[in-house]
Gaussian input, Z-matrix of N, CA and C with variables (Angstrom, degrees):
# hf/3-21g

backbone

0 1
 N
 C     1     B1
 C     2     B2     1     A1
 N     3     B3     2     A2     1     D1
 C     4     B4     3     A3     2     D2
 C     5     B5     4     A4     3     D3
 N     6     B6     5     A5     4     D4
 C     7     B7     6     A6     5     D5
 C     8     B8     7     A7     6     D6
 N     9     B9     8     A8     7     D7
 C    10    B10     9     A9     8     D8
 C    11    B11    10    A10     9     D9
 N    12    B12    11    A11    10    D10
 C    13    B13    12    A12    11    D11
 C    14    B14    13    A13    12    D12
 N    15    B15    14    A14    13    D13
 C    16    B16    15    A15    14    D14
 C    17    B17    16    A16    15    D15
 N    18    B18    17    A17    16    D16
 C    19    B19    18    A18    17    D17
 C    20    B20    19    A19    18    D18
 N    21    B21    20    A20    19    D19
 C    22    B22    21    A21    20    D20
 C    23    B23    22    A22    21    D21
 N    24    B24    23    A23    22    D22
 C    25    B25    24    A24    23    D23
 C    26    B26    25    A25    24    D24
 N    27    B27    26    A26    25    D25
 C    28    B28    27    A27    26    D26
 C    29    B29    28    A28    27    D27
 N    30    B30    29    A29    28    D28
 C    31    B31    30    A30    29    D29
 C    32    B32    31    A31    30    D30
 N    33    B33    32    A32    31    D31
 C    34    B34    33    A33    32    D32
 C    35    B35    34    A34    33    D33
 N    36    B36    35    A35    34    D34
 C    37    B37    36    A36    35    D35
 C    38    B38    37    A37    36    D36
 N    39    B39    38    A38    37    D37
 C    40    B40    39    A39    38    D38
 C    41    B41    40    A40    39    D39
 N    42    B42    41    A41    40    D40
 C    43    B43    42    A42    41    D41
 C    44    B44    43    A43    42    D42
 N    45    B45    44    A44    43    D43
 C    46    B46    45    A45    44    D44
 C    47    B47    46    A46    45    D45
 N    48    B48    47    A47    46    D46
 C    49    B49    48    A48    47    D47
 C    50    B50    49    A49    48    D48
 N    51    B51    50    A50    49    D49
 C    52    B52    51    A51    50    D50
 C    53    B53    52    A52    51    D51
 N    54    B54    53    A53    52    D52
 C    55    B55    54    A54    53    D53
 C    56    B56    55    A55    54    D54
 N    57    B57    56    A56    55    D55
 C    58    B58    57    A57    56    D56
 C    59    B59    58    A58    57    D57
 N    60    B60    59    A59    58    D58
 C    61    B61    60    A60    59    D59
 C    62    B62    61    A61    60    D60
 N    63    B63    62    A62    61    D61
 C    64    B64    63    A63    62    D62
 C    65    B65    64    A64    63    D63
 N    66    B66    65    A65    64    D64
 C    67    B67    66    A66    65    D65
 C    68    B68    67    A67    66    D66
 N    69    B69    68    A68    67    D67
 C    70    B70    69    A69    68    D68
 C    71    B71    70    A70    69    D69
 N    72    B72    71    A71    70    D70
 C    73    B73    72    A72    71    D71
 C    74    B74    73    A73    72    D72
 N    75    B75    74    A74    73    D73
 C    76    B76    75    A75    74    D74
 C    77    B77    76    A76    75    D75
 N    78    B78    77    A77    76    D76
 C    79    B79    78    A78    77    D77
 C    80    B80    79    A79    78    D78
 N    81    B81    80    A80    79    D79
 C    82    B82    81    A81    80    D80
 C    83    B83    82    A82    81    D81
 N    84    B84    83    A83    82    D82
 C    85    B85    84    A84    83    D83
 C    86    B86    85    A85    84    D84
 N    87    B87    86    A86    85    D85
 C    88    B88    87    A87    86    D86
 C    89    B89    88    A88    87    D87
 N    90    B90    89    A89    88    D88
 C    91    B91    90    A90    89    D89
 C    92    B92    91    A91    90    D90
 N    93    B93    92    A92    91    D91
 C    94    B94    93    A93    92    D92
 C    95    B95    94    A94    93    D93
 N    96    B96    95    A95    94    D94
 C    97    B97    96    A96    95    D95
 C    98    B98    97    A97    96    D96
 N    99    B99    98    A98    97    D97
 C   100   B100    99    A99    98    D98
 C   101   B101   100   A100    99    D99
 N   102   B102   101   A101   100   D100
 C   103   B103   102   A102   101   D101
 C   104   B104   103   A103   102   D102
 N   105   B105   104   A104   103   D103
 C   106   B106   105   A105   104   D104
 C   107   B107   106   A106   105   D105
 N   108   B108   107   A107   106   D106
 C   109   B109   108   A108   107   D107
 C   110   B110   109   A109   108   D108
 N   111   B111   110   A110   109   D109
 C   112   B112   111   A111   110   D110
 C   113   B113   112   A112   111   D111
 N   114   B114   113   A113   112   D112
 C   115   B115   114   A114   113   D113
 C   116   B116   115   A115   114   D114
 N   117   B117   116   A116   115   D115
 C   118   B118   117   A117   116   D116
 C   119   B119   118   A118   117   D117
 N   120   B120   119   A119   118   D118
 C   121   B121   120   A120   119   D119
 C   122   B122   121   A121   120   D120
 N   123   B123   122   A122   121   D121
 C   124   B124   123   A123   122   D122
 C   125   B125   124   A124   123   D123
 N   126   B126   125   A125   124   D124
 C   127   B127   126   A126   125   D125
 C   128   B128   127   A127   126   D126
 N   129   B129   128   A128   127   D127
 C   130   B130   129   A129   128   D128
 C   131   B131   130   A130   129   D129
 N   132   B132   131   A131   130   D130
 C   133   B133   132   A132   131   D131
 C   134   B134   133   A133   132   D132
 N   135   B135   134   A134   133   D133
 C   136   B136   135   A135   134   D134
 C   137   B137   136   A136   135   D135
 N   138   B138   137   A137   136   D136
 C   139   B139   138   A138   137   D137
 C   140   B140   139   A139   138   D138
 N   141   B141   140   A140   139   D139
 C   142   B142   141   A141   140   D140
 C   143   B143   142   A142   141   D141
 N   144   B144   143   A143   142   D142
 C   145   B145   144   A144   143   D143
 C   146   B146   145   A145   144   D144
 N   147   B147   146   A146   145   D145
 C   148   B148   147   A147   146   D146
 C   149   B149   148   A148   147   D147
 N   150   B150   149   A149   148   D148
 C   151   B151   150   A150   149   D149
 C   152   B152   151   A151   150   D150
 N   153   B153   152   A152   151   D151
 C   154   B154   153   A153   152   D152
 C   155   B155   154   A154   153   D153
 N   156   B156   155   A155   154   D154
 C   157   B157   156   A156   155   D155
 C   158   B158   157   A157   156   D156
 N   159   B159   158   A158   157   D157
 C   160   B160   159   A159   158   D158
 C   161   B161   160   A160   159   D159
 N   162   B162   161   A161   160   D160
 C   163   B163   162   A162   161   D161
 C   164   B164   163   A163   162   D162
 N   165   B165   164   A164   163   D163
 C   166   B166   165   A165   164   D164
 C   167   B167   166   A166   165   D165
 N   168   B168   167   A167   166   D166
 C   169   B169   168   A168   167   D167
 C   170   B170   169   A169   168   D168
 N   171   B171   170   A170   169   D169
 C   172   B172   171   A171   170   D170
 C   173   B173   172   A172   171   D171
 N   174   B174   173   A173   172   D172
 C   175   B175   174   A174   173   D173
 C   176   B176   175   A175   174   D174
 N   177   B177   176   A176   175   D175
 C   178   B178   177   A177   176   D176
 C   179   B179   178   A178   177   D177
 N   180   B180   179   A179   178   D178
 C   181   B181   180   A180   179   D179
 C   182   B182   181   A181   180   D180
 N   183   B183   182   A182   181   D181
 C   184   B184   183   A183   182   D182
 C   185   B185   184   A184   183   D183
 N   186   B186   185   A185   184   D184
 C   187   B187   186   A186   185   D185
 C   188   B188   187   A187   186   D186

   B1=1.4419
   B2=1.5246
   B3=1.3353
   B4=1.4567
   B5=1.5183
   B6=1.3233
   B7=1.4589
   B8=1.5271
   B9=1.3182
   B10=1.4590
   B11=1.5231
   B12=1.3097
   B13=1.4566
   B14=1.5163
   B15=1.3281
   B16=1.4623
   B17=1.5224
   B18=1.3141
   B19=1.4570
   B20=1.5327
   B21=1.3024
   B22=1.4627
   B23=1.5253
   B24=1.3119
   B25=1.4564
   B26=1.5138
   B27=1.3275
   B28=1.4644
   B29=1.5208
   B30=1.3110
   B31=1.4689
   B32=1.5320
   B33=1.3020
   B34=1.4576
   B35=1.5204
   B36=1.3205
   B37=1.4580
   B38=1.5221
   B39=1.3195
   B40=1.4612
   B41=1.5238
   B42=1.3278
   B43=1.4658
   B44=1.5244
   B45=1.3277
   B46=1.4622
   B47=1.5228
   B48=1.3231
   B49=1.4622
   B50=1.5257
   B51=1.3242
   B52=1.4568
   B53=1.5291
   B54=1.3158
   B55=1.4627
   B56=1.5282
   B57=1.3274
   B58=1.4660
   B59=1.5262
   B60=1.3415
   B61=1.4571
   B62=1.5250
   B63=1.3184
   B64=1.4623
   B65=1.5269
   B66=1.3173
   B67=1.4621
   B68=1.5254
   B69=1.3245
   B70=1.4682
   B71=1.5211
   B72=1.3314
   B73=1.4639
   B74=1.5278
   B75=1.3177
   B76=1.4635
   B77=1.5289
   B78=1.3168
   B79=1.4641
   B80=1.5251
   B81=1.3245
   B82=1.4687
   B83=1.5296
   B84=1.3250
   B85=1.4661
   B86=1.5320
   B87=1.3316
   B88=1.4700
   B89=1.5337
   B90=1.3220
   B91=1.4646
   B92=1.5250
   B93=1.3256
   B94=1.4538
   B95=1.5336
   B96=1.3182
   B97=1.4671
   B98=1.5251
   B99=1.3053
   B100=1.4566
   B101=1.5313
   B102=1.3175
   B103=1.4586
   B104=1.5331
   B105=1.3183
   B106=1.4560
   B107=1.5316
   B108=1.2999
   B109=1.4649
   B110=1.5340
   B111=1.3137
   B112=1.4689
   B113=1.5278
   B114=1.3121
   B115=1.4616
   B116=1.5164
   B117=1.3072
   B118=1.4584
   B119=1.5244
   B120=1.3204
   B121=1.4596
   B122=1.5252
   B123=1.3258
   B124=1.4586
   B125=1.5337
   B126=1.3287
   B127=1.4607
   B128=1.5243
   B129=1.3252
   B130=1.4599
   B131=1.5265
   B132=1.3157
   B133=1.4638
   B134=1.5347
   B135=1.3315
   B136=1.4640
   B137=1.5258
   B138=1.3346
   B139=1.4630
   B140=1.5241
   B141=1.3185
   B142=1.4668
   B143=1.5225
   B144=1.3197
   B145=1.4684
   B146=1.5310
   B147=1.3173
   B148=1.4696
   B149=1.5157
   B150=1.3126
   B151=1.4604
   B152=1.5243
   B153=1.3107
   B154=1.4674
   B155=1.5303
   B156=1.3237
   B157=1.4590
   B158=1.5299
   B159=1.3251
   B160=1.4649
   B161=1.5230
   B162=1.3283
   B163=1.4681
   B164=1.5295
   B165=1.3251
   B166=1.4640
   B167=1.5245
   B168=1.3262
   B169=1.4530
   B170=1.5324
   B171=1.3220
   B172=1.4721
   B173=1.5209
   B174=1.3192
   B175=1.4649
   B176=1.5277
   B177=1.3247
   B178=1.4716
   B179=1.5171
   B180=1.3330
   B181=1.4622
   B182=1.5239
   B183=1.3213
   B184=1.4656
   B185=1.5277
   B186=1.3159
   B187=1.4662
   B188=1.5025
   A1=111.99
   A2=116.56
   A3=119.33
   A4=111.93
   A5=116.86
   A6=123.05
   A7=112.21
   A8=115.32
   A9=122.35
   A10=106.12
   A11=116.57
   A12=120.74
   A13=112.23
   A14=115.96
   A15=121.52
   A16=112.16
   A17=117.75
   A18=121.26
   A19=112.64
   A20=117.75
   A21=121.44
   A22=109.20
   A23=116.51
   A24=122.34
   A25=114.47
   A26=117.09
   A27=120.86
   A28=108.96
   A29=116.59
   A30=118.94
   A31=111.51
   A32=115.38
   A33=120.33
   A34=109.02
   A35=116.27
   A36=119.96
   A37=108.74
   A38=115.98
   A39=119.52
   A40=110.61
   A41=116.73
   A42=120.74
   A43=111.30
   A44=118.07
   A45=121.20
   A46=110.98
   A47=116.92
   A48=120.96
   A49=109.61
   A50=116.09
   A51=121.08
   A52=110.79
   A53=117.02
   A54=121.16
   A55=111.06
   A56=117.00
   A57=120.88
   A58=110.50
   A59=115.82
   A60=120.32
   A61=111.02
   A62=116.51
   A63=120.16
   A64=111.94
   A65=115.95
   A66=120.23
   A67=110.97
   A68=116.11
   A69=120.31
   A70=111.39
   A71=117.24
   A72=121.00
   A73=110.68
   A74=117.03
   A75=120.22
   A76=111.01
   A77=115.88
   A78=120.97
   A79=111.91
   A80=117.02
   A81=120.49
   A82=113.81
   A83=117.75
   A84=120.57
   A85=110.46
   A86=117.16
   A87=120.74
   A88=113.62
   A89=118.17
   A90=120.14
   A91=112.06
   A92=116.73
   A93=121.14
   A94=111.91
   A95=116.21
   A96=121.69
   A97=110.51
   A98=116.15
   A99=121.29
   A100=113.25
   A101=117.52
   A102=120.62
   A103=112.99
   A104=117.20
   A105=121.03
   A106=108.76
   A107=115.19
   A108=122.69
   A109=113.74
   A110=118.06
   A111=120.77
   A112=111.39
   A113=117.04
   A114=120.98
   A115=110.12
   A116=116.78
   A117=121.43
   A118=110.92
   A119=117.66
   A120=121.05
   A121=110.94
   A122=116.62
   A123=120.98
   A124=110.87
   A125=116.31
   A126=120.57
   A127=110.56
   A128=116.75
   A129=120.91
   A130=110.61
   A131=116.96
   A132=120.99
   A133=110.97
   A134=116.94
   A135=121.10
   A136=111.68
   A137=116.78
   A138=120.78
   A139=109.78
   A140=116.86
   A141=120.87
   A142=109.88
   A143=117.19
   A144=121.46
   A145=110.55
   A146=117.07
   A147=121.33
   A148=111.21
   A149=116.24
   A150=121.28
   A151=110.70
   A152=116.97
   A153=121.27
   A154=110.92
   A155=117.40
   A156=121.11
   A157=110.74
   A158=116.58
   A159=120.26
   A160=110.02
   A161=117.25
   A162=120.20
   A163=111.40
   A164=116.99
   A165=121.38
   A166=110.91
   A167=116.96
   A168=121.46
   A169=110.84
   A170=116.63
   A171=121.20
   A172=111.37
   A173=115.93
   A174=120.76
   A175=109.93
   A176=116.05
   A177=120.35
   A178=112.16
   A179=117.73
   A180=121.26
   A181=111.73
   A182=117.37
   A183=121.30
   A184=111.10
   A185=116.14
   A186=120.30
   A187=112.47
   D1=-25.09
   D2=179.40
   D3=-91.52
   D4=-3.28
   D5=-179.69
   D6=60.84
   D7=42.96
   D8=171.66
   D9=-107.56
   D10=128.49
   D11=-170.86
   D12=-102.63
   D13=127.99
   D14=179.22
   D15=-65.55
   D16=-26.26
   D17=-175.92
   D18=-82.36
   D19=2.36
   D20=178.51
   D21=-62.60
   D22=141.28
   D23=-176.81
   D24=-60.03
   D25=-42.70
   D26=178.76
   D27=-112.98
   D28=145.42
   D29=179.50
   D30=-64.79
   D31=150.02
   D32=175.51
   D33=-71.11
   D34=143.73
   D35=175.18
   D36=-77.76
   D37=163.01
   D38=176.58
   D39=-58.95
   D40=-38.03
   D41=179.38
   D42=-64.52
   D43=-39.32
   D44=178.50
   D45=-65.88
   D46=-40.06
   D47=178.86
   D48=-65.01
   D49=-46.31
   D50=-179.50
   D51=-62.57
   D52=-41.74
   D53=179.10
   D54=-64.59
   D55=-42.33
   D56=178.22
   D57=-61.86
   D58=-41.57
   D59=178.15
   D60=-62.46
   D61=-50.22
   D62=-177.71
   D63=-61.29
   D64=-42.16
   D65=-179.88
   D66=-61.67
   D67=-49.22
   D68=-178.67
   D69=-68.77
   D70=-38.28
   D71=179.99
   D72=-62.64
   D73=-42.28
   D74=178.56
   D75=-65.86
   D76=-35.49
   D77=-179.10
   D78=-65.77
   D79=-40.44
   D80=-174.27
   D81=-104.90
   D82=3.14
   D83=-176.87
   D84=-59.41
   D85=136.48
   D86=-178.68
   D87=-56.55
   D88=-34.15
   D89=178.96
   D90=-66.65
   D91=-24.72
   D92=179.27
   D93=-87.82
   D94=-11.97
   D95=-175.51
   D96=-128.58
   D97=60.78
   D98=-176.67
   D99=-61.81
   D100=-29.93
   D101=-177.64
   D102=-73.11
   D103=-22.54
   D104=-179.29
   D105=-137.31
   D106=57.01
   D107=-171.19
   D108=-61.24
   D109=-42.22
   D110=-176.90
   D111=-63.46
   D112=-45.34
   D113=177.81
   D114=-64.50
   D115=-41.05
   D116=179.32
   D117=-62.15
   D118=-40.07
   D119=178.71
   D120=-61.93
   D121=-43.55
   D122=179.47
   D123=-64.17
   D124=-44.50
   D125=179.36
   D126=-64.20
   D127=-40.12
   D128=179.21
   D129=-62.86
   D130=-42.29
   D131=178.20
   D132=-61.66
   D133=-39.11
   D134=177.89
   D135=-65.78
   D136=-39.08
   D137=178.13
   D138=-63.90
   D139=-45.33
   D140=179.51
   D141=-63.22
   D142=-41.97
   D143=179.65
   D144=-62.60
   D145=-40.85
   D146=178.09
   D147=-63.56
   D148=-44.61
   D149=-179.88
   D150=-63.02
   D151=-44.58
   D152=178.86
   D153=-62.78
   D154=-38.50
   D155=179.07
   D156=-65.21
   D157=-40.86
   D158=178.29
   D159=-64.89
   D160=-44.45
   D161=179.28
   D162=-61.35
   D163=-42.37
   D164=179.60
   D165=-64.73
   D166=-43.35
   D167=179.09
   D168=-61.11
   D169=-43.84
   D170=178.44
   D171=-63.45
   D172=-40.51
   D173=179.74
   D174=-64.31
   D175=-44.51
   D176=-179.26
   D177=-67.26
   D178=-34.64
   D179=179.12
   D180=-74.99
   D181=-24.91
   D182=-179.38
   D183=-76.90
   D184=-24.96
   D185=-176.79
   D186=-77.06

């Protein structure tokens, strides 16, 4: 959902991941999409879930 690709040659930096999250979150945020709020809420939840999964994966790989 964040359009970060696992097949990329070099790993994404934490800043790149955070920037991708913020960009996508702003794009689909319900406050930015008043005309289609329900769909925006669902998309926003998916973006947050993707970001949390990436953070958890990075944390587990660092240990």
